[in-house]
C-alpha positions as CSV (number, residue, x, y, z in Angstrom):
1,X,35.5,15.2,19.2
2,X,32.0,14.4,20.4
3,X,29.3,15.9,18.1
4,X,26.5,18.0,19.4
5,X,23.1,16.2,19.7
6,X,20.7,16.6,16.8
7,X,17.6,18.4,17.9
8,X,14.3,17.1,16.4
9,X,10.9,18.8,16.2
10,X,7.8,16.6,16.3
11,X,4.5,17.5,14.6
12,X,1.8,15.3,16.2
13,X,2.1,13.3,19.4
14,X,-0.5,10.7,18.9
15,X,0.1,6.9,18.8
16,X,3.0,7.0,16.4
17,X,4.5,10.2,17.8
18,X,4.5,8.8,21.3
19,X,5.9,5.6,19.9
20,X,8.8,7.6,18.5
21,X,9.5,9.3,21.8
22,X,9.4,6.0,23.7
23,X,11.6,4.2,21.1
24,X,14.3,7.0,21.2
25,X,14.4,6.7,25.0
26,X,14.3,2.9,25.3
27,X,17.0,2.3,22.6
28,X,18.9,5.5,23.1
29,X,22.3,3.9,23.4
30,X,21.9,1.6,20.4
31,X,20.5,4.5,18.3
32,X,23.4,6.7,19.2
33,X,25.9,4.0,18.3
34,X,24.3,3.7,14.9
35,X,23.7,7.4,14.2
36,X,27.1,8.5,15.5
37,X,25.6,11.2,17.8
38,X,22.7,11.7,20.2
39,X,19.2,12.4,18.9
40,X,16.9,14.5,21.0
41,X,13.2,15.4,20.5
42,X,13.2,18.9,21.9
43,X,10.0,20.4,20.5
44,X,6.5,19.0,19.8
45,X,3.3,20.5,18.4
46,X,0.0,19.1,19.5
47,X,-3.6,20.2,19.1
48,X,-4.5,19.7,22.8
49,X,-1.8,20.7,25.3
50,X,-3.9,19.4,28.3
51,X,-4.2,15.8,26.9
52,X,-2.4,13.1,28.7
53,X,0.3,11.4,26.6
54,X,1.5,7.8,26.6
55,X,5.1,8.9,26.7
56,X,7.5,11.0,28.9
57,X,7.3,14.6,27.6
58,X,9.8,16.1,30.1
59,X,12.4,18.0,28.3
60,X,10.2,18.6,25.3
61,X,9.0,22.1,24.6
62,X,5.2,21.7,23.8
63,X,3.2,24.1,21.7
64,X,-0.2,24.2,20.0
65,X,1.4,26.1,17.0
66,X,3.2,23.7,14.6
67,X,4.9,26.7,12.9
68,X,6.8,27.4,16.1
69,X,8.5,24.0,15.7
70,X,9.0,24.3,12.0
71,X,10.7,27.7,12.2
72,X,12.7,27.2,15.4
73,X,16.4,27.5,14.4
74,X,17.4,24.9,17.0
75,X,15.4,22.2,15.2
76,X,17.4,20.4,12.5
77,X,14.9,17.7,11.6
78,X,11.1,17.8,11.6
79,X,9.0,14.6,12.0
80,X,5.6,15.1,10.4
81,X,3.1,12.8,12.0
82,X,-0.2,14.7,11.9
83,X,-1.5,13.0,8.7
84,X,-3.9,14.5,6.2
85,X,-3.0,16.6,3.2
86,X,-3.2,20.4,3.1
87,X,-1.9,21.3,6.6
88,X,0.8,18.7,6.4
89,X,1.9,19.9,3.0
90,X,2.2,23.5,4.1
91,X,4.2,22.5,7.2
92,X,6.6,20.2,5.3
93,X,7.2,22.9,2.6
94,X,7.8,25.5,5.3
95,X,10.3,23.1,7.1
96,X,12.2,22.6,3.8
97,X,12.2,26.3,3.2
98,X,13.6,26.8,6.7
99,X,16.5,24.5,5.8
100,X,15.3,21.5,7.8
101,X,15.3,17.8,6.8
102,X,11.9,16.0,7.1
103,X,10.7,12.5,8.1
104,X,7.1,11.7,7.5
105,X,4.8,8.7,7.8
106,X,2.1,10.3,5.7
107,X,1.4,8.2,2.6
108,X,-1.5,10.4,1.6
109,X,0.8,13.4,1.5
110,X,3.6,11.7,-0.4
111,X,1.3,10.0,-3.0
112,X,-0.6,13.3,-3.8
113,X,2.0,16.0,-3.3
114,X,5.4,14.1,-3.2
115,X,6.5,15.4,-6.7
116,X,6.3,19.0,-5.4
117,X,7.8,18.2,-2.0
118,X,10.9,16.4,-3.5
119,X,11.5,19.1,-6.1
120,X,11.5,21.7,-3.2
121,X,13.8,19.5,-1.1
122,X,16.3,19.0,-4.0
123,X,16.4,22.7,-4.7
124,X,17.2,23.4,-1.0
125,X,19.5,20.4,-0.8
126,X,17.4,18.9,2.0
127,X,16.2,15.3,2.5
128,X,12.7,14.0,2.9
129,X,12.4,10.4,4.2
130,X,9.1,8.4,4.2
131,X,9.8,4.8,4.9
132,X,6.9,4.6,7.4
133,X,4.4,5.7,4.7
134,X,4.2,2.2,3.2
135,X,3.8,-1.1,5.1
136,X,4.6,0.2,8.6
137,X,7.7,-1.5,10.0
138,X,8.6,-3.4,6.8
139,X,11.6,-1.6,5.2
140,X,10.2,-2.0,1.7
141,X,11.1,1.4,0.4
142,X,14.7,1.1,1.4
143,X,14.8,-2.5,0.0
144,X,13.6,-1.4,-3.4
145,X,15.5,1.9,-3.5
146,X,18.8,0.6,-2.2
147,X,18.9,-3.2,-1.8
148,X,17.6,-3.9,-5.3
149,X,19.2,-0.9,-7.0
150,X,21.1,-3.1,-9.4
151,X,17.9,-4.7,-10.7
152,X,15.4,-3.8,-13.3
153,X,12.2,-4.3,-11.3
154,X,9.7,-6.3,-13.4
155,X,6.8,-6.3,-11.0
156,X,5.7,-5.9,-7.4
157,X,2.6,-7.0,-5.7
158,X,1.5,-6.7,-2.1
159,X,-1.0,-6.8,0.7
160,X,-0.4,-3.2,1.8
161,X,-3.5,-2.5,3.9
162,X,-3.9,-4.5,7.1
163,X,-7.5,-3.6,7.6
164,X,-8.6,-5.2,4.4
165,X,-6.5,-8.2,4.9
166,X,-7.9,-8.7,8.4
167,X,-11.5,-8.5,7.0
168,X,-10.8,-11.0,4.3
169,X,-9.0,-13.4,6.7
170,X,-12.1,-13.3,9.0
171,X,-14.4,-14.0,6.1
172,X,-12.3,-16.9,5.0
173,X,-11.3,-18.5,8.3
174,X,-14.3,-17.7,10.5
175,X,-17.1,-17.6,7.9
176,X,-18.0,-14.0,8.9
177,X,-19.8,-11.6,6.6
178,X,-18.1,-8.5,5.4
179,X,-20.2,-6.4,7.8
180,X,-19.4,-8.5,10.8
181,X,-15.6,-8.7,9.9
182,X,-15.5,-4.9,9.5
183,X,-17.2,-4.4,12.8
184,X,-14.7,-6.6,14.5
185,X,-11.8,-4.8,12.8
186,X,-13.2,-1.5,14.1
187,X,-13.6,-2.9,17.7
188,X,-9.9,-4.0,17.6
189,X,-8.7,-0.7,16.3
190,X,-7.6,-2.0,12.9
191,X,-10.3,0.1,11.1
192,X,-11.4,3.7,11.5
193,X,-14.9,4.7,12.3
194,X,-15.1,5.8,8.6
195,X,-13.3,2.8,6.9
196,X,-13.7,4.1,3.4
197,X,-10.0,4.6,2.6
198,X,-9.2,1.1,3.8
199,X,-12.1,-1.0,2.3
200,X,-12.3,0.9,-1.0
201,X,-8.6,0.6,-1.8
202,X,-7.7,4.3,-1.5
203,X,-5.1,3.7,1.3
204,X,-3.5,0.9,-0.7
205,X,-3.5,3.0,-3.9
206,X,-1.6,5.8,-2.0
207,X,1.1,3.2,-1.1
208,X,1.2,1.6,-4.5
209,X,1.8,5.0,-6.1
210,X,4.9,5.4,-3.9
211,X,6.2,1.9,-4.5
212,X,5.7,2.0,-8.3
213,X,7.5,5.3,-8.5
214,X,10.5,4.0,-6.7
215,X,10.5,0.7,-8.6
216,X,10.1,2.0,-12.1
217,X,11.5,5.5,-12.0
218,X,8.2,7.2,-12.8
219,X,6.5,10.3,-11.3
220,X,4.1,9.6,-8.5
221,X,0.8,8.7,-10.3
222,X,-1.9,8.1,-7.7
223,X,-4.6,9.6,-9.9
224,X,-3.9,7.0,-12.6
225,X,-4.3,3.9,-10.5
226,X,-7.2,1.5,-11.2
227,X,-8.8,1.0,-7.8
228,X,-11.4,-1.4,-6.5
229,X,-12.3,-2.2,-2.9
230,X,-13.5,-5.2,-1.0
231,X,-16.8,-4.0,0.3
232,X,-18.7,-6.0,-2.4
233,X,-17.0,-9.3,-1.8
234,X,-19.7,-11.8,-0.8
235,X,-19.4,-14.9,1.4
236,X,-20.0,-17.2,-1.6
237,X,-17.0,-15.6,-3.5
238,X,-14.7,-16.6,-0.7
239,X,-16.2,-20.2,-0.7
240,X,-16.2,-20.7,-4.5
241,X,-12.6,-19.4,-4.8
242,X,-11.4,-21.8,-2.1
243,X,-13.1,-24.7,-3.8
244,X,-11.0,-24.0,-6.9
245,X,-7.8,-23.7,-4.9
246,X,-7.6,-19.9,-4.4
247,X,-7.7,-17.3,-1.6
248,X,-9.0,-13.8,-2.2
249,X,-6.6,-11.1,-1.2
250,X,-6.7,-7.3,-1.7
251,X,-3.6,-6.6,-3.6
252,X,-1.7,-3.6,-5.0
253,X,0.0,-4.6,-8.2
254,X,2.5,-2.7,-10.4
255,X,3.9,-4.4,-13.4
256,X,5.7,-3.5,-16.6
257,X,4.2,-4.7,-19.9
258,X,4.8,-3.8,-23.5
259,X,2.3,-0.9,-23.3
260,X,3.8,0.7,-20.2
261,X,3.1,0.3,-16.5
262,X,0.1,-1.4,-14.9
263,X,-1.0,0.2,-11.7
264,X,-4.0,-1.5,-10.0
265,X,-5.5,-2.2,-6.6
266,X,-8.3,-4.8,-6.4
267,X,-9.5,-8.0,-4.8
268,X,-7.5,-10.8,-6.4
269,X,-7.6,-14.6,-6.5
270,X,-4.2,-16.1,-5.7
271,X,-3.3,-19.8,-5.5
272,X,-3.7,-21.1,-2.0
273,X,-0.1,-22.4,-2.5
274,X,1.3,-18.9,-3.1
275,X,3.2,-17.1,-0.4
276,X,0.8,-14.1,-0.3
277,X,-2.1,-16.5,0.3
278,X,-0.7,-17.4,3.7
279,X,-0.5,-13.7,4.9
280,X,-3.3,-13.4,7.4
281,X,-4.8,-10.9,9.8
282,X,-3.6,-7.4,9.9
283,X,-0.1,-8.3,8.5
284,X,1.4,-6.8,5.3
285,X,3.6,-8.5,2.7
286,X,5.1,-7.3,-0.5
287,X,6.7,-9.4,-3.3
288,X,9.2,-7.7,-5.6
289,X,10.6,-9.4,-8.8
290,X,14.0,-8.1,-10.0
291,X,15.6,-9.4,-13.2
292,X,18.8,-10.4,-11.4
293,X,17.6,-11.5,-8.0
294,X,14.2,-13.0,-9.0
295,X,11.3,-12.9,-6.5
296,X,11.9,-11.5,-3.0
297,X,9.3,-11.2,-0.2
298,X,9.0,-8.7,2.7
299,X,6.6,-9.5,5.5
300,X,5.7,-7.9,8.8
301,X,3.5,-5.5,10.8
302,X,2.0,-2.9,8.6
303,X,0.8,-0.5,11.3
304,X,0.9,0.2,15.0
305,X,3.0,2.4,17.3
306,X,6.1,0.2,17.5
307,X,6.4,-0.9,13.9
308,X,5.7,2.6,12.5
309,X,8.0,4.3,15.0
310,X,10.7,1.7,14.0
311,X,10.6,3.0,10.4
312,X,10.4,6.7,11.4
313,X,13.4,6.4,13.7
314,X,15.4,4.5,11.1
315,X,14.8,7.3,8.7
316,X,15.8,9.8,11.4
317,X,19.1,7.9,12.0
318,X,19.8,8.0,8.2
319,X,19.3,11.7,8.1
320,X,21.6,12.2,11.1
321,X,24.3,10.3,9.3
322,X,23.8,12.6,6.3
323,X,24.0,15.7,8.4
324,X,27.2,14.4,10.0
325,X,28.9,13.5,6.7
326,X,29.1,14.6,3.1
327,X,25.6,14.5,1.6
328,X,26.6,14.8,-2.0
329,X,26.2,11.1,-2.7
330,X,23.0,10.5,-0.9
331,X,20.2,8.2,-2.3
332,X,17.7,10.1,-4.4
333,X,14.2,10.5,-2.9
334,X,12.5,8.3,-5.5
335,X,15.5,6.0,-6.1
336,X,16.4,7.5,-9.6
337,X,18.2,10.8,-10.1
338,X,15.5,13.6,-10.4
339,X,16.3,14.2,-14.1
340,X,16.0,10.5,-14.9
341,X,12.4,10.0,-14.0
342,X,10.5,8.8,-17.1
343,X,7.0,9.6,-18.2
344,X,6.2,5.9,-18.9
345,X,2.6,5.5,-20.0
346,X,0.2,4.1,-17.4
347,X,-1.7,1.2,-18.9
348,X,-5.5,1.4,-19.3
349,X,-7.4,-1.4,-17.5
350,X,-8.4,-2.9,-20.9
351,X,-4.8,-3.8,-21.4
352,X,-4.2,-5.5,-18.0
353,X,-3.0,-9.0,-18.7
354,X,-4.0,-11.6,-16.0
355,X,-6.5,-14.4,-15.2
356,X,-10.1,-13.6,-14.4
357,X,-12.8,-15.0,-12.1
358,X,-16.5,-14.4,-12.9
359,X,-19.7,-15.7,-11.5
360,X,-22.9,-15.5,-13.5
361,X,-26.5,-16.7,-12.7
362,X,-28.1,-18.4,-15.7
363,X,-31.1,-20.5,-16.7
364,X,-30.4,-24.1,-16.0
365,X,-31.2,-25.5,-19.4
366,X,-29.4,-27.5,-22.1
367,X,-26.8,-25.7,-24.2
368,X,-26.1,-22.8,-21.8
369,X,-22.6,-24.0,-20.8
370,X,-21.7,-24.7,-24.4
371,X,-22.8,-21.2,-25.4
372,X,-20.8,-19.6,-22.6
373,X,-17.6,-21.5,-23.4
374,X,-18.1,-20.8,-27.1
375,X,-18.4,-17.0,-26.6
376,X,-15.3,-17.1,-24.4
377,X,-13.4,-19.0,-27.1
378,X,-14.6,-16.5,-29.8
379,X,-12.7,-13.7,-27.9
380,X,-9.6,-15.9,-27.2
381,X,-10.4,-16.6,-23.6
382,X,-9.3,-20.0,-22.3
383,X,-10.7,-21.6,-19.2
384,X,-8.6,-22.7,-16.2
385,X,-11.4,-23.9,-13.8
386,X,-15.2,-24.2,-14.1
387,X,-17.9,-24.9,-11.5
388,X,-21.7,-25.1,-11.6
389,X,-23.7,-24.6,-8.5
390,X,-27.4,-24.6,-7.6
391,X,-28.1,-21.3,-5.9
392,X,-30.5,-21.1,-3.0
393,X,-34.1,-19.9,-3.7
394,X,-33.4,-19.4,-7.5
395,X,-35.9,-21.9,-9.0
396,X,-34.6,-23.4,-12.2
397,X,-31.5,-21.2,-12.4
398,X,-27.8,-22.2,-11.9
399,X,-24.6,-20.5,-10.9
400,X,-21.7,-20.8,-13.3
401,X,-18.2,-19.9,-11.9
402,X,-15.3,-19.7,-14.2
403,X,-11.6,-18.9,-13.8
404,X,-9.8,-18.1,-17.0
405,X,-6.2,-18.3,-18.1
406,X,-4.4,-15.0,-18.4
407,X,-5.9,-12.8,-21.1
408,X,-6.1,-9.1,-22.0
409,X,-8.8,-7.7,-19.8
410,X,-10.5,-5.9,-22.7
411,X,-11.2,-9.2,-24.5
412,X,-12.6,-10.8,-21.4
413,X,-14.9,-7.8,-20.8
414,X,-16.2,-8.0,-24.4
415,X,-16.9,-11.7,-23.9
416,X,-18.7,-11.0,-20.7
417,X,-20.8,-8.3,-22.4
418,X,-21.9,-10.7,-25.0
419,X,-22.7,-13.4,-22.4
420,X,-24.8,-11.0,-20.4
421,X,-26.8,-10.1,-23.5
422,X,-27.9,-13.8,-23.9
423,X,-31.5,-14.6,-22.9
424,X,-30.3,-17.2,-20.4
425,X,-28.2,-14.7,-18.4
426,X,-29.4,-13.0,-15.3
427,X,-28.3,-9.6,-13.9
428,X,-25.5,-9.3,-11.4
429,X,-22.3,-10.9,-12.8
430,X,-19.4,-10.8,-10.4
431,X,-15.9,-10.2,-11.8
432,X,-12.6,-10.5,-10.0
433,X,-9.0,-10.7,-11.2
434,X,-6.6,-13.6,-10.7
435,X,-2.8,-13.2,-10.1
436,X,0.0,-15.7,-10.6
437,X,3.4,-15.1,-9.0
438,X,6.8,-16.7,-9.5
439,X,7.4,-17.5,-5.9
């Protein structure tokens, strides 16, 4: 017996929403074969009904009131694609309360309000899928939640913001300044007019909160992530790092250590031989290390209509399968059963354990280098690489650039504080972290 089509309500018909409409139409036969029944977008809420759309809206009931979509009894699944926080949260909660399943691409919403949303969905026996919220078309959430379910995840690290990666790539490959690379990213549509979320690491922190929760079975913890952006990365940092065999990448890193879970987003020096160093332009990539499988890498387009729609429709297909079958054994929202999430401590930045890069301007006089290395040794900091450069227009000063071996960050910062108090030290020390991966 042929099953009735599943009717879907769409909130937001912008780039991604139109991509979903087009993908469902273009791949209708293949999607029906995979889902086991037809999927139809029958309702859509938009802010401007008169706006021309890059998709065929015939057969779709359009409205300016999203609650009409959420509350319509014909709609079985709601796709939330409007973005933002408060309005999206209210609509998703209303959809769950109305007995509907939800698919969202909204990382901001999941990172900040996901704990509440999933609790409500579990109470109502509904499903909320959010694969498109992290890394666009890369199925990283499903890979960690299902494909690596037999593993204890030890760490994950990724380039999870395409805008920042594009800017750093342009600075490295083309010698552009940060300002010029950002302007180019905005011209190409990779960066918003207000790029704060991208260049200051907030967007990546939203995504890292989601990945860490799924990987380690902890509640969503966006507010506990140590976050640094790329807006202060200077041209010379790119150059000095490359001279020592590193590329600077903006990474989200989540790692277990003996004190709890590290959650951090920051510019990072990675070996130019590492896989992540070769990820360029607007592309995303995530490495995940499981105790049984070892390192695995996931690479692809992190944004755009096609890649994001691919993830949204994959989630929709999965929900249709659940609706059509027994849902009792479905995969939990955050990979672990709700009563098994653990309140693991989130590690303070002083307890991060990694290598470090720092650049300091000093008086070019005898004994300075010995004093710097002596102070580092006093705090247990070992040196991996060291450079000395003559800065432009700095008289008798010199630049000292040092990469350390892995050390607890609190010790490194104490050593730097003592170095900066020396008479030979000038203001403006630059500090970045270094990552090493088993790839």
